[in-house]
Structure formats: C-alpha cells, structure tokens
DRENPA-3360 file (N, C-alpha, C; in nm, 2 decimals, always signed):
BEGIN
1 = MLAETICA = +0.62/+0.46/+5.91/+0.54/+0.59/+5.82/+0.73/+0.66/+5.81 ~ +0.75/+0.62/+5.84/+0.94/+0.69/+5.83/+1.02/+0.59/+5.71 ~ +1.01/+0.43/+5.69/+1.04/+0.42/+5.60/+0.96/+0.42/+5.50 ~ +0.87/+0.48/+5.51/+0.81/+0.48/+5.32/+0.86/+0.66/+5.28 ~ +0.81/+0.71/+5.40/+0.94/+0.88/+5.38/+1.05/+0.83/+5.33 ~ +1.13/+0.74/+5.31/+1.31/+0.73/+5.32/+1.33/+0.65/+5.18 ~ +1.19/+0.63/+5.15/+1.19/+0.50/+5.01/+1.16/+0.61/+4.90 ~ +1.00/+0.67/+4.96/+1.00/+0.78/+4.83/+1.15/+0.90/+4.85;
9 = AVSAAGLG = +1.13/+0.98/+4.91/+1.28/+1.08/+4.89/+1.40/+0.95/+4.80 ~ +1.41/+0.87/+4.86/+1.53/+0.74/+4.76/+1.48/+0.74/+4.62 ~ +1.42/+0.72/+4.58/+1.32/+0.75/+4.43/+1.31/+0.82/+4.42 ~ +1.28/+0.97/+4.40/+1.33/+1.10/+4.45/+1.47/+1.15/+4.37 ~ +1.54/+1.13/+4.45/+1.72/+1.11/+4.40/+1.76/+1.04/+4.32 ~ +1.71/+0.93/+4.28/+1.73/+0.80/+4.12/+1.69/+0.89/+4.03 ~ +1.52/+0.87/+4.05/+1.45/+1.01/+3.91/+1.57/+1.11/+3.92 ~ +1.57/+1.18/+3.96/+1.69/+1.31/+3.95/+1.80/+1.28/+3.92;
17 = VAAVAAYR = +1.88/+1.17/+3.98/+1.96/+1.10/+3.86/+1.95/+1.08/+3.69 ~ +1.92/+1.00/+3.70/+1.83/+0.92/+3.60/+1.82/+1.05/+3.46 ~ +1.74/+1.19/+3.55/+1.76/+1.24/+3.49/+1.85/+1.35/+3.39 ~ +1.95/+1.37/+3.45/+2.05/+1.43/+3.47/+2.12/+1.36/+3.38 ~ +2.12/+1.14/+3.38/+2.19/+1.05/+3.27/+2.09/+1.10/+3.11 ~ +1.97/+1.18/+3.10/+1.90/+1.17/+2.97/+1.93/+1.26/+2.98 ~ +1.93/+1.41/+3.05/+1.99/+1.57/+3.01/+2.17/+1.55/+2.85 ~ +2.25/+1.44/+2.94/+2.34/+1.40/+2.92/+2.35/+1.31/+2.77;
25 = RRFLTAAR = +2.25/+1.27/+2.71/+2.25/+1.17/+2.64/+2.32/+1.02/+2.67 ~ +2.31/+1.04/+2.81/+2.33/+0.83/+2.78/+2.16/+0.80/+2.86 ~ +2.05/+0.79/+2.74/+1.95/+0.72/+2.75/+1.91/+0.62/+2.86 ~ +1.97/+0.53/+2.82/+2.00/+0.41/+2.78/+2.01/+0.27/+3.04 ~ +2.18/+0.44/+3.09/+2.28/+0.47/+3.18/+2.10/+0.54/+3.18 ~ +2.07/+0.61/+3.18/+1.93/+0.67/+3.24/+1.77/+0.63/+3.26 ~ +1.81/+0.52/+3.22/+1.64/+0.39/+3.14/+1.69/+0.34/+3.32 ~ +1.83/+0.28/+3.32/+1.87/+0.16/+3.42/+1.82/+0.22/+3.55;
33 = IAAYALVP = +1.92/+0.39/+3.55/+1.89/+0.43/+3.69/+1.74/+0.45/+3.76 ~ +1.64/+0.48/+3.69/+1.47/+0.47/+3.64/+1.40/+0.35/+3.67 ~ +1.46/+0.31/+3.63/+1.42/+0.17/+3.67/+1.48/+0.12/+3.82 ~ +1.58/+0.13/+3.90/+1.67/+0.09/+3.96/+1.59/+0.16/+4.11 ~ +1.55/+0.29/+4.05/+1.46/+0.44/+4.19/+1.39/+0.37/+4.18 ~ +1.30/+0.32/+4.07/+1.17/+0.27/+4.12/+1.10/+0.21/+4.18 ~ +1.26/+0.09/+4.20/+1.17/-0.04/+4.31/+1.15/+0.05/+4.43 ~ +1.23/+0.10/+4.55/+1.15/+0.10/+4.70/+1.01/+0.19/+4.70;
41 = LGLVLTGV = +1.03/+0.22/+4.51/+0.83/+0.35/+4.55/+0.75/+0.21/+4.52 ~ +0.80/+0.12/+4.48/+0.63/+0.04/+4.42/+0.68/-0.08/+4.53 ~ +0.80/-0.12/+4.61/+0.73/-0.19/+4.70/+0.73/-0.08/+4.84 ~ +0.68/+0.07/+4.85/+0.60/+0.09/+4.94/+0.48/+0.12/+4.93 ~ +0.41/+0.11/+4.80/+0.35/+0.08/+4.74/+0.24/-0.04/+4.79 ~ +0.31/-0.17/+4.74/+0.24/-0.26/+4.78/+0.21/-0.34/+4.92 ~ +0.33/-0.21/+4.97/+0.31/-0.28/+5.14/+0.40/-0.37/+5.20 ~ +0.49/-0.37/+5.14/+0.67/-0.53/+5.13/+0.71/-0.40/+5.22;
49 = VEWAAGTV = +0.74/-0.33/+5.25/+0.83/-0.22/+5.36/+0.77/-0.26/+5.46 ~ +0.62/-0.23/+5.47/+0.49/-0.18/+5.61/+0.52/-0.33/+5.64 ~ +0.59/-0.43/+5.62/+0.54/-0.62/+5.65/+0.62/-0.62/+5.71 ~ +0.76/-0.58/+5.61/+0.94/-0.64/+5.66/+0.95/-0.52/+5.80 ~ +0.90/-0.42/+5.83/+0.94/-0.36/+5.90/+0.83/-0.42/+5.98 ~ +0.69/-0.46/+6.03/+0.64/-0.51/+6.11/+0.78/-0.70/+6.18 ~ +0.78/-0.76/+6.05/+0.87/-0.80/+6.10/+0.95/-0.85/+6.19 ~ +1.03/-0.67/+6.12/+1.18/-0.70/+6.19/+1.17/-0.64/+6.33;
57 = FSPTAWVG = +1.09/-0.61/+6.35/+1.08/-0.52/+6.51/+0.94/-0.62/+6.60 ~ +0.91/-0.71/+6.51/+0.81/-0.83/+6.63/+0.90/-0.92/+6.66 ~ +0.91/-0.91/+6.84/+0.91/-1.06/+6.93/+0.82/-1.19/+6.91 ~ +0.74/-1.18/+6.85/+0.69/-1.32/+6.78/+0.73/-1.37/+6.62 ~ +0.71/-1.33/+6.53/+0.82/-1.29/+6.46/+0.95/-1.31/+6.47 ~ +1.10/-1.30/+6.56/+1.16/-1.40/+6.58/+1.15/-1.45/+6.65 ~ +1.06/-1.55/+6.72/+1.05/-1.61/+6.78/+0.98/-1.74/+6.71 ~ +0.92/-1.74/+6.62/+0.85/-1.78/+6.61/+1.01/-1.85/+6.42;
65 = VGLLGAAW = +1.09/-1.77/+6.42/+1.23/-1.77/+6.40/+1.33/-1.83/+6.45 ~ +1.36/-1.83/+6.55/+1.43/-1.94/+6.67/+1.35/-2.05/+6.67 ~ +1.17/-2.12/+6.63/+1.16/-2.22/+6.65/+1.18/-2.26/+6.48 ~ +1.21/-2.23/+6.40/+1.23/-2.31/+6.31/+1.33/-2.28/+6.26 ~ +1.44/-2.26/+6.28/+1.61/-2.27/+6.40/+1.58/-2.45/+6.43 ~ +1.53/-2.46/+6.57/+1.50/-2.56/+6.62/+1.47/-2.68/+6.53 ~ +1.41/-2.67/+6.50/+1.39/-2.81/+6.40/+1.45/-2.83/+6.26 ~ +1.51/-2.71/+6.19/+1.61/-2.73/+6.14/+1.73/-2.84/+6.18;
73 = GLFMTTRA = +1.77/-2.78/+6.28/+1.80/-2.83/+6.37/+1.84/-2.99/+6.41 ~ +1.74/-3.02/+6.44/+1.64/-3.12/+6.51/+1.63/-3.27/+6.34 ~ +1.63/-3.20/+6.25/+1.56/-3.27/+6.17/+1.72/-3.32/+6.10 ~ +1.84/-3.21/+6.04/+1.98/-3.23/+6.05/+2.06/-3.40/+6.18 ~ +1.96/-3.32/+6.29/+2.04/-3.44/+6.37/+2.01/-3.61/+6.39 ~ +1.87/-3.59/+6.31/+1.79/-3.68/+6.35/+1.87/-3.75/+6.18 ~ +1.91/-3.76/+6.15/+1.93/-3.78/+5.99/+2.09/-3.85/+6.00 ~ +2.16/-3.77/+6.09/+2.31/-3.80/+6.14/+2.31/-3.93/+6.15;
81 = VERRRLAR = +2.25/-3.87/+6.24/+2.22/-4.05/+6.40/+2.19/-4.15/+6.34 ~ +2.06/-4.13/+6.16/+2.07/-4.20/+6.08/+2.21/-4.25/+6.03 ~ +2.25/-4.16/+5.93/+2.33/-4.27/+5.88/+2.44/-4.33/+5.97 ~ +2.50/-4.22/+6.11/+2.51/-4.34/+6.13/+2.48/-4.49/+6.16 ~ +2.33/-4.48/+6.24/+2.36/-4.62/+6.20/+2.33/-4.68/+6.10 ~ +2.29/-4.65/+5.98/+2.32/-4.75/+5.90/+2.44/-4.80/+5.85 ~ +2.53/-4.69/+5.92/+2.68/-4.75/+5.87/+2.70/-4.86/+6.00 ~ +2.72/-4.84/+6.03/+2.71/-4.95/+6.19/+2.68/-5.09/+6.08;
89 = ASAPDGTG = +2.54/-5.09/+6.08/+2.52/-5.21/+6.04/+2.59/-5.27/+5.94 ~ +2.60/-5.21/+5.84/+2.68/-5.24/+5.70/+2.74/-5.26/+5.76 ~ +2.85/-5.34/+5.83/+2.96/-5.45/+5.89/+3.05/-5.47/+5.77 ~ +3.19/-5.49/+5.76/+3.27/-5.41/+5.67/+3.28/-5.59/+5.57 ~ +3.21/-5.68/+5.68/+3.26/-5.81/+5.58/+3.14/-5.87/+5.52 ~ +3.08/-5.74/+5.51/+2.95/-5.77/+5.36/+2.80/-5.86/+5.42 ~ +2.79/-5.81/+5.53/+2.63/-5.86/+5.64/+2.55/-5.75/+5.64 ~ +2.53/-5.62/+5.62/+2.48/-5.55/+5.70/+2.36/-5.50/+5.52;
97 = PHAVAPSA = +2.27/-5.42/+5.54/+2.20/-5.42/+5.44/+2.25/-5.37/+5.32 ~ +2.34/-5.31/+5.25/+2.36/-5.22/+5.18/+2.54/-5.28/+5.15 ~ +2.52/-5.39/+5.20/+2.64/-5.48/+5.09/+2.64/-5.49/+4.97 ~ +2.74/-5.52/+4.90/+2.74/-5.54/+4.69/+2.79/-5.68/+4.73 ~ +2.78/-5.72/+4.66/+2.77/-5.86/+4.59/+2.93/-5.86/+4.54 ~ +2.94/-5.94/+4.62/+3.11/-6.01/+4.64/+3.17/-5.99/+4.51 ~ +3.08/-6.02/+4.36/+3.18/-6.02/+4.21/+3.21/-5.89/+4.17 ~ +3.06/-5.80/+4.23/+3.06/-5.68/+4.15/+3.17/-5.57/+4.10;
105 = SAPALGKA = +3.33/-5.60/+4.20/+3.43/-5.52/+4.11/+3.47/-5.60/+4.05 ~ +3.40/-5.72/+4.01/+3.59/-5.82/+3.87/+3.51/-5.75/+3.75 ~ +3.58/-5.75/+3.69/+3.58/-5.72/+3.51/+3.45/-5.81/+3.50 ~ +3.41/-5.71/+3.40/+3.26/-5.81/+3.30/+3.30/-5.96/+3.27 ~ +3.42/-5.98/+3.21/+3.46/-6.12/+3.19/+3.54/-6.18/+3.23 ~ +3.60/-6.14/+3.29/+3.66/-6.25/+3.41/+3.72/-6.27/+3.41 ~ +3.84/-6.33/+3.50/+3.98/-6.39/+3.40/+3.96/-6.56/+3.34 ~ +3.88/-6.56/+3.38/+3.81/-6.70/+3.32/+3.78/-6.73/+3.14;
113 = ARPAARSG = +3.76/-6.58/+3.16/+3.74/-6.66/+2.96/+3.85/-6.57/+2.87 ~ +3.96/-6.47/+2.95/+4.05/-6.40/+2.85/+4.21/-6.57/+2.82 ~ +4.16/-6.69/+2.94/+4.29/-6.78/+2.87/+4.17/-6.89/+2.74 ~ +4.09/-6.88/+2.72/+4.02/-6.90/+2.65/+4.06/-6.83/+2.47 ~ +3.99/-6.69/+2.48/+4.06/-6.61/+2.35/+4.18/-6.63/+2.30 ~ +4.25/-6.62/+2.40/+4.37/-6.66/+2.38/+4.42/-6.74/+2.33 ~ +4.38/-6.87/+2.33/+4.37/-7.03/+2.32/+4.38/-7.05/+2.11 ~ +4.44/-6.92/+2.11/+4.38/-6.97/+1.93/+4.41/-7.07/+1.83;
121 = GTAKPKGK = +4.54/-7.13/+1.91/+4.70/-7.20/+1.82/+4.79/-7.14/+1.81 ~ +4.81/-7.03/+1.88/+5.01/-6.92/+1.85/+5.02/-6.94/+2.02 ~ +5.14/-6.96/+1.95/+5.20/-6.96/+2.09/+5.29/-6.80/+2.16 ~ +5.28/-6.78/+2.24/+5.33/-6.63/+2.28/+5.49/-6.65/+2.28 ~ +5.61/-6.59/+2.20/+5.71/-6.59/+2.25/+5.75/-6.55/+2.41 ~ +5.87/-6.67/+2.48/+5.83/-6.59/+2.67/+5.92/-6.48/+2.57 ~ +6.03/-6.42/+2.57/+6.04/-6.26/+2.55/+5.92/-6.11/+2.60 ~ +5.82/-6.18/+2.50/+5.72/-6.08/+2.53/+5.63/-6.12/+2.66;
129 = QSATAADD = +5.71/-6.06/+2.71/+5.62/-6.09/+2.94/+5.52/-5.96/+2.95 ~ +5.56/-5.86/+2.90/+5.55/-5.71/+2.85/+5.47/-5.67/+2.83 ~ +5.46/-5.82/+2.74/+5.35/-5.71/+2.66/+5.20/-5.80/+2.70 ~ +5.25/-5.92/+2.71/+5.13/-6.01/+2.80/+5.04/-5.90/+2.92 ~ +5.11/-5.80/+2.96/+5.05/-5.73/+3.09/+5.00/-5.65/+3.05 ~ +5.02/-5.56/+2.95/+5.04/-5.42/+2.84/+4.83/-5.47/+2.82 ~ +4.80/-5.63/+2.75/+4.68/-5.73/+2.72/+4.66/-5.74/+2.82 ~ +4.64/-5.79/+2.86/+4.56/-5.78/+3.03/+4.51/-5.67/+3.08;
137 = DFSDIEAI = +4.57/-5.53/+3.08/+4.49/-5.40/+3.13/+4.47/-5.33/+3.03 ~ +4.48/-5.37/+2.91/+4.36/-5.35/+2.81/+4.23/-5.36/+2.74 ~ +4.28/-5.52/+2.78/+4.12/-5.57/+2.77/+4.07/-5.62/+2.91 ~ +4.09/-5.52/+3.07/+4.06/-5.51/+3.16/+3.93/-5.32/+3.04 ~ +3.99/-5.25/+3.06/+3.90/-5.17/+2.96/+3.83/-5.15/+2.86 ~ +3.91/-5.32/+2.69/+3.78/-5.32/+2.65/+3.67/-5.33/+2.72 ~ +3.66/-5.52/+2.84/+3.52/-5.52/+2.88/+3.43/-5.41/+3.01 ~ +3.49/-5.29/+3.08/+3.43/-5.24/+3.12/+3.44/-5.15/+2.99;
145 = LKKHGI = +3.46/-5.10/+2.88/+3.32/-5.05/+2.75/+3.24/-5.14/+2.76 ~ +3.22/-5.25/+2.76/+3.12/-5.38/+2.63/+3.05/-5.31/+2.72 ~ +3.10/-5.33/+2.84/+2.97/-5.40/+3.00/+2.89/-5.21/+2.96 ~ +2.94/-5.17/+2.96/+2.85/-4.99/+2.93/+2.79/-4.91/+2.78 ~ +2.83/-5.08/+2.72/+2.77/-5.06/+2.60/+2.87/-4.96/+2.49 ~ +3.03/-4.97/+2.52/+3.05/-4.81/+2.45/+3.14/-4.92/+2.37;
% end
C-alpha cells in the first residue's frame, strides 16, 4: 500500500513539472516528462509494483533465486569439466577426436606445384635470390586467395 502511494505521488509531481514546462512553451520537454511521470502510475495499476514488493520481501522467492544460482553453477562446472576432458583427449600427437589433418596447414597448391609452374624454359639469374624468395611469399598468398575463390 505504501509503494502504491509513493508511485502515485511521484506521478503527480512529474505531471506538475510537465505542466510548468508546458507553461514555459517547452512542449517537447513537457511531453517527455509527462511520459516518464505516467510510468509509475501505470506500474501500480497493472500490479507490477505489488508483485515486485511481494517478491522482494518473500523468503520463498529468495530460496528460488538461490536454487537458480546453484543450477547455473552446476551447469558451468560441468561445462568446464567437459572442456577439460576434451582437451586431454585431444593429445598433441594428433590422436584425439578433434585432430586436424596433417596437410591442413599446408598451402593449397603445395610446394610440388611451384617448380612445375616455373619450368617455362627461362632460367633465372643467380643474383636474383631475394626476388625468388619474394615470389615464394606471393605465391603462398595467391594460393590462399585462389582457395577461397578470390
């Protein structure tokens, strides 16, 4: 009963401030203040305030909140244990259930395709070793882009 009275008083005071703002020809501000002032009254009339007051002061509700927290803690604990088991099962030697194929990290074209592409009958001069290394880097990038269809 006290909460409803307080909400009604807050709404009345807010509507008074909105009226003063409207008197000063600030209609947009007055409408916004009136909207905020009507919220507590609407909450009282829909019964939300009575429900919230009954829930906050109810020991049964707090036991329910505690049980929900315990359930959440159990879910998170079991999830962490499951992740740890999966991490142990997937050994570094690649025998685990989530092992990656050995060639998955290799470029799509592979090193075998590069010499065949360069054997076009032209010999490269020996002074261009750094250019060859740069070509190797760009061919890796080209392979990745071709793999993704770009």
